[in-house]
C-alpha positions as CSV (number, residue, x, y, z in Angstrom):
1,M,-156.9,-66.0,-66.3
2,K,-153.8,-64.3,-65.0
3,K,-154.0,-61.6,-62.2
4,I,-152.1,-58.4,-63.2
5,N,-150.0,-57.2,-60.5
6,T,-150.4,-53.3,-60.6
7,Q,-147.6,-52.8,-58.4
8,L,-144.9,-54.9,-60.2
9,V,-146.2,-53.2,-63.5
10,A,-145.9,-49.8,-62.2
11,K,-142.4,-50.7,-60.7
12,Q,-141.1,-52.3,-64.2
13,Q,-142.6,-49.2,-66.0
14,G,-140.8,-46.7,-63.6
15,R,-137.3,-48.9,-64.2
16,I,-138.0,-48.7,-68.0
17,L,-138.7,-44.8,-67.8
18,L,-135.6,-44.3,-65.6
19,A,-133.5,-46.3,-68.1
20,A,-134.9,-44.5,-71.1
21,K,-134.3,-41.3,-69.6
22,N,-130.7,-41.9,-68.9
23,C,-130.4,-43.1,-72.7
24,F,-132.1,-40.2,-74.0
25,F,-129.5,-38.0,-72.2
26,K,-126.7,-39.9,-73.2
27,N,-127.7,-40.6,-76.9
28,G,-130.4,-38.2,-77.8
29,L,-133.9,-39.0,-78.5
30,T,-133.6,-39.9,-82.1
31,K,-130.6,-42.1,-81.6
32,T,-131.8,-44.1,-78.7
33,T,-133.4,-47.4,-79.8
34,M,-135.8,-49.6,-77.7
35,R,-132.8,-52.1,-77.6
36,D,-130.5,-49.5,-75.6
37,I,-133.3,-48.7,-73.2
38,A,-133.8,-52.4,-72.7
39,T,-130.1,-52.9,-72.1
40,E,-130.1,-50.1,-69.8
41,A,-133.2,-51.3,-67.7
42,D,-131.4,-55.0,-67.6
43,I,-134.6,-56.5,-69.1
44,S,-135.1,-58.4,-72.5
45,L,-136.1,-56.2,-75.6
46,G,-139.4,-58.3,-75.9
47,N,-140.1,-57.6,-72.3
48,I,-139.9,-53.8,-72.8
49,Y,-142.9,-54.0,-75.6
50,R,-145.1,-55.5,-73.0
51,Y,-144.9,-51.9,-71.2
52,F,-144.3,-49.3,-73.9
53,E,-145.2,-49.7,-77.6
54,N,-142.6,-47.7,-78.9
55,K,-140.2,-44.5,-78.1
56,N,-143.4,-42.2,-78.4
57,S,-145.3,-44.1,-75.8
58,L,-142.3,-43.5,-73.5
59,I,-142.3,-39.8,-74.4
60,R,-146.1,-39.9,-73.8
61,A,-145.5,-41.6,-70.3
62,F,-142.9,-38.9,-69.4
63,I,-145.4,-36.0,-70.2
64,E,-148.3,-37.8,-68.4
65,K,-145.8,-38.2,-65.1
66,D,-144.9,-34.4,-65.4
67,N,-148.6,-33.5,-66.0
68,Q,-149.3,-35.5,-62.7
69,E,-146.7,-34.1,-60.8
70,I,-147.6,-30.7,-62.0
71,D,-151.3,-31.1,-61.2
72,R,-150.4,-32.3,-57.5
73,A,-148.3,-29.2,-57.2
74,F,-150.8,-26.7,-58.3
75,A,-153.5,-28.4,-56.5
76,L,-151.9,-27.3,-53.3
77,L,-152.4,-23.8,-54.3
78,D,-156.2,-24.5,-54.3
79,D,-157.0,-23.7,-50.8
80,A,-154.0,-22.2,-49.9
81,N,-154.2,-19.0,-47.8
82,N,-150.7,-18.2,-48.5
83,F,-150.9,-18.5,-52.4
84,K,-148.0,-16.3,-53.4
85,T,-145.6,-17.8,-51.1
86,L,-146.4,-21.2,-52.2
87,L,-146.4,-20.6,-55.7
88,E,-142.9,-18.9,-55.4
89,Y,-141.8,-22.2,-53.6
90,I,-143.6,-24.4,-56.4
91,I,-142.0,-22.4,-59.2
92,K,-138.5,-22.4,-57.6
93,E,-138.6,-26.1,-57.5
94,F,-139.6,-26.4,-61.0
95,I,-136.8,-24.4,-62.0
96,S,-134.5,-26.4,-59.9
97,E,-135.9,-29.6,-61.5
98,L,-135.8,-28.4,-65.3
99,S,-132.4,-26.7,-64.7
100,R,-130.8,-30.2,-64.4
101,K,-129.1,-30.8,-67.6
102,A,-130.6,-34.2,-68.3
103,E,-134.2,-32.7,-67.8
104,M,-133.3,-29.9,-70.1
105,C,-131.6,-31.6,-72.7
106,I,-134.5,-34.1,-73.0
107,Y,-137.1,-31.4,-73.0
108,L,-135.3,-29.2,-75.6
109,E,-134.6,-32.2,-77.9
110,A,-138.3,-33.2,-77.6
111,L,-139.1,-29.5,-78.7
112,V,-137.0,-29.7,-81.6
113,L,-138.0,-33.4,-82.5
114,G,-141.6,-32.0,-82.4
115,L,-140.9,-29.5,-85.0
116,R,-139.9,-32.2,-87.5
117,D,-142.5,-35.1,-86.5
118,G,-146.2,-34.2,-86.2
119,D,-146.7,-37.4,-83.7
120,V,-144.1,-36.0,-81.2
121,L,-145.6,-32.4,-81.4
122,S,-149.0,-33.9,-80.7
123,L,-147.5,-35.6,-77.6
124,L,-145.9,-32.3,-76.5
125,K,-149.2,-30.7,-76.8
126,L,-150.5,-32.9,-73.7
127,D,-148.3,-30.8,-71.5
128,N,-150.9,-29.1,-69.4
129,S,-148.8,-26.9,-67.1
130,E,-150.2,-23.7,-68.2
131,Q,-153.9,-24.8,-68.0
132,S,-153.3,-26.3,-64.6
133,L,-151.8,-23.0,-63.4
134,K,-154.5,-21.0,-65.0
135,T,-157.2,-23.0,-63.3
136,S,-155.3,-22.4,-60.0
137,L,-155.1,-18.8,-60.7
138,Q,-158.5,-18.3,-61.6
139,K,-159.8,-20.1,-58.4
140,A,-157.6,-17.9,-56.2
141,S,-158.9,-15.0,-57.9
142,K,-162.4,-15.9,-57.6
143,D,-162.0,-16.7,-53.7
144,K,-160.4,-13.3,-53.4
145,R,-156.9,-14.9,-52.0
146,I,-155.5,-12.9,-54.9
147,E,-156.0,-10.4,-57.4
148,L,-155.1,-10.7,-60.8
149,I,-153.5,-7.4,-62.6
150,V,-153.5,-9.7,-66.1
151,S,-155.8,-12.5,-67.1
152,A,-155.2,-16.0,-65.5
153,E,-154.4,-17.4,-68.9
154,L,-151.6,-14.5,-69.6
155,A,-150.2,-14.9,-65.9
156,A,-150.0,-18.7,-66.4
157,L,-148.2,-18.2,-69.9
158,I,-145.9,-15.7,-68.5
159,I,-145.0,-17.7,-65.2
160,M,-144.3,-21.1,-67.1
161,G,-142.4,-19.3,-70.0
162,F,-140.3,-17.7,-67.0
163,V,-139.6,-21.1,-65.6
164,E,-138.5,-22.4,-69.0
165,K,-136.1,-19.5,-69.7
166,A,-134.7,-19.4,-65.9
167,A,-133.9,-23.1,-66.3
168,V,-131.9,-22.7,-69.5
169,K,-130.1,-19.5,-68.0
170,C,-129.2,-21.7,-65.0
171,I,-127.4,-24.0,-67.3
172,A,-126.1,-21.8,-69.8
173,D,-124.8,-18.9,-67.3
174,P,-122.7,-20.2,-64.3
175,K,-123.3,-16.7,-62.5
176,Y,-127.1,-17.4,-62.7
177,S,-128.7,-19.6,-60.0
178,V,-132.1,-21.0,-59.1
179,R,-131.9,-18.4,-56.0
180,K,-131.4,-15.7,-58.3
181,A,-134.2,-16.9,-60.6
182,N,-136.5,-17.0,-57.5
183,K,-135.6,-13.4,-56.4
184,Q,-136.6,-12.3,-60.1
185,F,-139.6,-14.6,-60.1
186,K,-141.1,-12.6,-56.9
187,Q,-140.5,-9.2,-58.7
188,C,-142.1,-10.7,-61.9
189,L,-145.1,-12.0,-59.6
190,K,-145.8,-8.5,-58.5
191,T,-146.6,-7.5,-62.1
192,L,-149.1,-10.2,-62.6
193,L,-151.0,-10.2,-59.2
194,R,-151.4,-8.7,-55.9
């Protein structure tokens, strides 16, 4: 029986995901084909199917990768004494990442596609950023490192909504920047927790 080299598999999947991201940005989610992605990744079409069953499995992989990154970022808050300062930094990084045109384009198109396609919508529901933040807020509140003014669930919803809106504004308004968004977030945070 052949032994699977997990490092090689992860490297190939990363290469395919990067190619998919480039294709999704250039052509859109619906117009991109698995053949386009294989060509961009410089691998055969048959080989791409060894790693990803279809485009939805690629979308799932993007969401799972994002979830892992978000979970790691919010896990830093779990024992941080400087909870608010660290949260401000994490949110600034999220806004910066999401305000890149390719990231936002793919994200918004996935949302629109989800409205038309139940399978894509079910994949989008896998996004656990609010739940992950809610858990960190609850733990910090329980540990008396912060005092929540609103529920953890509402605070997480407001914060993640702020991230998305600020990222869109960074792209749409040349006068608006991640720096300005970060200043506004600090003000917003004062209304949510102490």
